[in-house]
N, C-alpha and C positions, 0 to 999 in steps of 0.2 A: 752766369747765363740764364740764370730764371728770372733777372728784371727784367730781358729782354722777348717773353714768349708776347706778353701783351702786343706788343708794337710786330712780330711776327703776324699775330693774327690779324692785326689792320691793317698788314701789309698782303696778306694774300686775299683780303676781303676785297680789298681796293684794287688790285691785279683780279680777280674773278670779277666782279662788275663792270670793268672795263670791257673783258670779252663778252661779257653777257650783254652790252650794249650796242655790238656792233649795228645792229639794225638802226639804231636812233641818229648815229654818226652818218649813215648814206642817205638819209635823207636831205642835207644840206646841198648836195649836190645837185637834186631833182631840183631843190625849190629855186635855185640860182638860177638853170638853166630856162626854167617856167618863166623866172620873172625879166629876164633878160629878153627872151621872146617878145614877151608883153610890152616890152618899153620899145624892141624894135618896130614893133607894128603898131605903133603909137599911143597905146595905152598907156595912162598913167597909174593903176591900178597898184603897182608894185613897186612906184619909184624910191619907198623906203625902206624895205625889203630887203636888200642887200647889207644896210645898214643891223637890223635886228642878226642878219645871217651871221655876220661879224661881231654883235656882242655876243650871240650864243659860241661861237667859235673859241671866246676869249676867256669865259667862264672855267673849262678845264683845266686850263691851265694855273689861275688866277687860282684856284681848288690846290693845286698841288704845289703852289707855291707856299700855301698857308701848312699843310700839309709838311713838308720841310723845313718851315720854320716852328712849329711844334714841338715835332722830333728834332730839332736840333737843340730848342731849350732844354725838351727835358733829357738829352745826352750830356749836356752840361753841369744839369743840377744832378744828375747822378755820379761824376765823374768829381762832382766838386763834394 
């Protein structure tokens, strides 16, 4: 039971940080709506912004996959 304490602490801080940064996640919808209205108006200012939003949206999932991979390797080492 003592071996899992660092993993529990890490999981606690990850969950805590997800709740702490909720305002940052809400900005993507606002940016996307502004860019779409600019594109409909004929402006080409935000043509590449939608790709940037998608790029930023994928990063948390990649980080979560890396954490899951490290966690699974850590657990395999502890069982061996």
